[in-house]
C-alpha positions in Angstrom: 1.4 -1.0 -25.2 1.3 2.1 -23.1 4.6 2.8 -21.3 4.4 4.4 -17.8 6.7 7.2 -18.8 4.1 8.3 -21.4 1.8 8.9 -18.4 4.5 10.9 -16.4 5.0 8.1 -13.8 8.2 6.9 -12.3 9.2 3.4 -11.1 10.2 2.8 -7.5 14.0 2.3 -7.9 15.2 5.8 -7.1 12.7 6.7 -4.5 13.4 3.5 -2.6 17.1 4.3 -2.6 16.5 7.7 -1.1 14.0 6.2 1.5 16.5 3.6 2.7 19.2 6.1 3.0 17.0 8.7 4.6 15.3 6.4 7.2 11.7 6.9 6.0 9.0 4.9 4.1 7.1 5.8 1.0 3.3 5.8 1.5 1.6 3.1 -0.6 -2.0 4.1 -0.6 -4.6 1.9 -2.3 -7.4 3.6 -4.4 -10.4 2.5 -6.3 -12.0 5.7 -7.4 -11.6 9.4 -8.2 -12.1 10.8 -4.7 -9.6 8.5 -3.2 -7.0 9.4 -5.9 -7.7 13.2 -5.3 -7.2 12.8 -1.6 -4.0 11.0 -2.0 -2.5 13.5 -4.4 -3.7 16.5 -2.4 -2.2 15.1 0.8 1.1 14.2 -0.8 1.5 17.5 -2.6 0.7 19.5 0.5 3.3 17.4 2.5 5.7 17.2 -0.5 5.9 13.5 -0.3 6.5 10.9 -3.0 3.7 8.4 -3.3 2.8 4.9 -4.6 -0.7 4.7 -6.0 -1.7 1.1 -5.4 -4.2 -0.9 -7.3 -5.3 -4.4 -6.4 -6.5 -6.9 -9.0 -10.0 -6.3 -7.7 -9.7 -2.6 -7.8 -8.3 -2.7 -11.4 -11.4 -4.7 -12.4 -13.7 -2.3 -10.5 -12.2 0.9 -11.9 -11.4 -0.4 -15.5 -7.9 -0.8 -16.7 -8.4 1.9 -19.5 -9.8 4.4 -17.1 -6.9 3.7 -14.6 -4.4 4.9 -17.3 -6.1 8.2 -17.5 -6.6 8.5 -13.7 -2.8 7.9 -13.3 -2.0 10.5 -15.9 -4.5 12.8 -14.3 -2.9 12.3 -11.0 0.5 13.5 -12.4 -1.1 16.5 -14.0 -3.2 17.2 -10.9 0.0 17.4 -8.8 1.4 19.9 -11.3 -1.8 22.0 -11.1 -1.5 22.0 -7.3 1.9 23.6 -7.6 4.3 20.9 -6.6 4.9 17.9 -9.0 5.7 14.8 -6.9 7.1 11.4 -8.0 4.2 9.1 -8.5 4.4 5.3 -8.9 1.4 3.3 -10.2 1.8 -0.1 -8.6 -0.1 -3.5 -8.9 -0.8 -4.7 -5.4 -0.8 -8.5 -4.9 -0.6 -9.6 -8.5 -1.4 -13.3 -8.5 -0.2 -14.4 -11.9 2.4 -13.6 -14.5 -0.5 -12.8 -16.9 -1.9 -10.1 -14.5 1.5 -8.5 -14.1 2.1 -8.5 -17.8 -1.2 -6.9 -18.5 -0.6 -4.2 -16.0 2.9 -3.5 -17.4 1.4 -3.2 -20.9 -1.2 -0.7 -19.7 1.0 1.8 -17.9 1.9 0.5 -14.5 5.4 1.4 -13.4 5.7 -1.2 -10.7 4.1 -4.6 -10.1 4.0 -7.1 -7.2 4.0 -10.8 -7.9 2.7 -12.5 -4.8 4.0 -16.1 -4.9 4.0 -16.4 -1.1 1.4 -19.2 -1.3 3.7 -21.3 -3.5 6.6 -23.5 -2.6 9.9 -21.7 -2.2 11.2 -23.0 -5.6 7.9 -22.2 -7.4 7.8 -18.7 -5.8 11.3 -18.1 -7.2 10.4 -19.4 -10.6 7.2 -17.3 -11.0 8.8 -14.2 -9.5 11.8 -14.4 -11.9 9.5 -14.8 -14.8 7.8 -11.6 -13.9 11.1 -9.8 -13.2 12.6 -10.8 -16.6 9.6 -9.4 -18.4 9.1 -6.3 -16.3 12.8 -5.2 -16.5 12.6 -5.2 -20.3 10.4 -2.1 -19.8 12.2 -0.7 -16.8 9.3 -1.6 -14.5 10.2 -2.5 -10.9 9.0 -5.7 -9.2 8.1 -6.5 -5.6 8.2 -10.1 -4.5 7.0 -11.7 -1.2 8.3 -14.2 1.3 6.0 -15.2 4.1 2.2 -15.1 4.4 0.1 -12.5 6.1 -3.2 -13.5 7.7 -6.4 -11.5 7.2 -8.8 -10.6 4.4 -8.5 -7.7 2.0 -10.0 -7.7 -1.5 -9.3 -11.1 -3.0 -6.4 -11.8 -0.6 -7.4 -14.2 2.2 -5.3 -16.3 4.6 -6.4 -17.6 7.9 -2.9 -17.9 9.4 0.4 -16.0 9.1 3.7 -17.6 8.2 6.6 -15.5 9.3 9.3 -14.8 6.7 12.3 -17.1 7.2 15.4 -14.8 7.1 17.7 -17.6 5.9 15.7 -17.7 2.6 15.9 -14.0 1.7 19.4 -13.9 0.2 18.8 -16.8 -2.2 15.4 -15.4 -3.2 16.6 -11.9 -4.0 19.7 -13.2 -5.8 17.8 -15.8 -8.0 14.8 -13.6 -8.8 16.4 -10.2 -9.3 13.4 -8.5 -7.6 13.7 -4.8 -6.7 12.0 -5.0 -3.3 10.8 -7.7 -0.9 7.6 -7.8 1.1 8.1 -9.7 4.4 5.9 -11.1 7.1 6.8 -9.9 10.6 3.3 -9.8 12.2 1.2 -7.3 10.2 -2.1 -8.5 8.8 -4.6 -7.6 6.2 -8.0 -6.0 6.9 -9.6 -4.1 9.8 -9.8 -7.1 12.0 -6.1 -7.9 12.1 -5.8 -9.7 15.4 -8.0 -11.8 17.7 -8.0 -9.6 20.8 -10.6 -8.9 23.4 -11.8 -5.4 24.2 -9.0 -3.4 25.9 -6.3 -5.7 24.7 -3.5 -4.6 22.5 -2.1 -6.3 19.4 1.0 -8.5 19.7 4.2 -6.6 18.8 5.8 -6.9 15.4 8.8 -9.3 15.1 11.5 -6.8 14.8 14.0 -9.6 15.4 13.1 -11.0 12.0 13.3 -7.6 10.3 16.7 -7.0 11.8 18.0 -10.4 10.6 16.6 -9.8 7.1 18.4 -6.4 7.1 21.7 -8.1 8.2 21.5 -10.6 5.4 20.5 -8.2 2.6 21.8 -4.8 3.8 20.3 -1.8 2.1 17.7 -3.8 0.2 14.2 -2.3 0.0 11.8 -4.0 2.4 8.0 -3.7 2.2 5.3 -4.1 4.9 1.8 -5.1 3.9 -1.2 -5.0 6.1 0.1 -1.9 8.0 -3.1 0.0 8.7 -3.5 1.1 12.4 -7.3 1.0 12.4 -7.8 4.2 14.5 -10.3 3.6 17.1 -11.8 7.1 16.9 -12.7 6.4 13.3 -14.2 3.0 14.2 -16.2 4.7 17.0 -17.5 7.2 14.4 -18.6 4.4 12.1 -20.4 2.7 15.0 -21.9 6.0 16.2 -23.6 6.5 12.9 -25.1 3.1 12.4 -22.1 0.9 11.7 -21.3 -2.4 13.4 -17.5 -3.0 13.8 -16.5 -4.7 17.0 -13.0 -5.7 18.2 -11.2 -4.1 15.4 -7.4 -3.9 15.9 -4.5 -2.6 13.9 -0.7 -2.1 14.0 0.4 0.7 16.4 1.8 3.7 14.7 4.8 3.7 17.0 5.8 0.3 15.7 5.3 1.4 12.1 7.5 4.5 12.7 10.2 2.3 14.0 9.9 0.0 11.0 10.0 3.1 8.6 13.3 4.2 10.1 14.9 0.9 9.1 15.2 -0.7 5.6 11.4 -0.7 5.3 10.9 1.8 2.6 7.3 1.1 1.5 4.4 0.7 3.9 1.0 -0.3 2.5 -2.1 1.4 4.0 -5.5 0.5 2.7 -8.0 -0.4 5.5 -7.5 2.9 7.3 -8.6 4.8 4.2 -11.6 2.6 3.8 -12.6 3.3 7.4 -12.2 7.0 7.0 -14.4 7.1 3.9 -17.0 4.9 5.6 -17.1 7.1 8.7 -17.5 10.3 6.7 -20.2 8.9 4.4 -22.2 7.4 7.3 -22.1 10.7 9.3 -23.5 12.7 6.4 -26.3 10.2 5.6 -27.2 9.8 9.3 -27.4 13.6 9.9 -29.0 14.3 6.6 -31.1 11.3 5.6 -32.6 13.1 2.7 -29.3 13.7 1.1 -29.0 12.1 -2.4 -26.2 14.1 -4.1 -23.1 11.9 -4.1 -20.9 15.0 -4.1 -22.3 16.0 -0.7 -21.1 12.8 1.0 -18.1 11.8 -1.2 -16.7 15.3 -0.8 -16.5 15.1 3.0 -15.1 11.5 2.6 -12.3 12.9 0.3 -11.6 15.6 2.9 -11.4 13.1 5.7 -9.0 10.9 3.7 -6.7 13.8 3.0 -6.4 14.5 6.8 -5.7 10.9 7.5 -3.0 10.6 4.8 -1.3 13.8 5.8 -1.1 12.4 9.4 0.4 9.2 8.2 3.0 11.0 6.1 4.0 13.4 8.8 3.8 11.3 12.0 4.2 7.7 10.9 6.1 7.3 7.6 8.4 10.2 7.8 8.2 11.1 4.1 7.4 14.8 4.7 9.4 17.0 2.4 11.1 14.1 0.7 9.6 14.6 -2.9 
C-alpha cells in the first residue's frame, strides 16, 4: 500500500471547495507519458493553478502503475523545482469496477472515479457506495456519474447520450456519499463530438439541466467530462501536414467558461491535448523527414501542449493564480 500523501499529492476536497466558492474550475488534464506530464506541470506552475492529473484505465496500463507512482511524485517535486509548488491530485478517470478503483487507491491515487452510468440507478448507487466506503478509509475522494456521454475516448464508448435527470441527483449523492458528481448536459467524448456539417456549430449545452442540478444540491462539486473544444486551427495543422481529420467539432470555450463560473469545479480536457501533440509531431516529421531523434519532435509537442494548457487555464477555466 502506497498512500498518496507519501507522494506529496492532495485529494480534491479542499480545492473543489475553493473552486465552487470562487467561480472557477480546476483543470483535469489527462496524461500518458513524461512529456504530457511535464507540459501540464509547467503550464500550471507558470499560471499558479492547481491541477488534477488524470489517468484512464487504458493510460494506467500503458504507462505502468508502478511508474505512475514515481511520475506523480516527480510531478510534485518538479513543481517545487520550478519555484512554485502547486496542489496536485492524481485521479483515476472512468474507473469501471470496484477492483480498478481499489488498485489505484492502493498504489497512490488521491482521487478515483467510479463510472456506473451504464448501470441501472440502483446498481450505480450500490457500486458507487462500495467504492466510496473503501476510498474514504484512506481519505481518497470519489467522483460518481449520472447520465451517459456519447463518443469514443480510450476504452469509453457510447453511441448516444443520456442527459442527467436532475430529480435523481439528491438521492444519488445522499445514498452514495460521493465527493463530486459528473453530469451529462451535452458534452461528448473524443474529437468528433457532434454530427455536424462543415460550417455548422455544435448544439448548445443544456444549462437548464445544470441549473436545476445546482438548485437541488447547492454548492456540491459538479464535473464535466468530454469538454475539449477541438480547436480548428490545430485540426487544420494536422491536416496540413498529412493528417486526415474531417468534420471535427468540440464544445465552445464560451460555454465552458460559463459552466466554470457555476458549480462546475472540474472540467476534463483530453482530446485537445492529443490534437496539439499530433499537430506538433506531424509538423516536425513533415518538414524534416530525416528526423529520428524523439526529443526533436516530442520536445516541440511538449511546448505546444504547454501553450494550449496555459490558454485553457487563463481564458476558459479561470483557475489562474488560484493555487
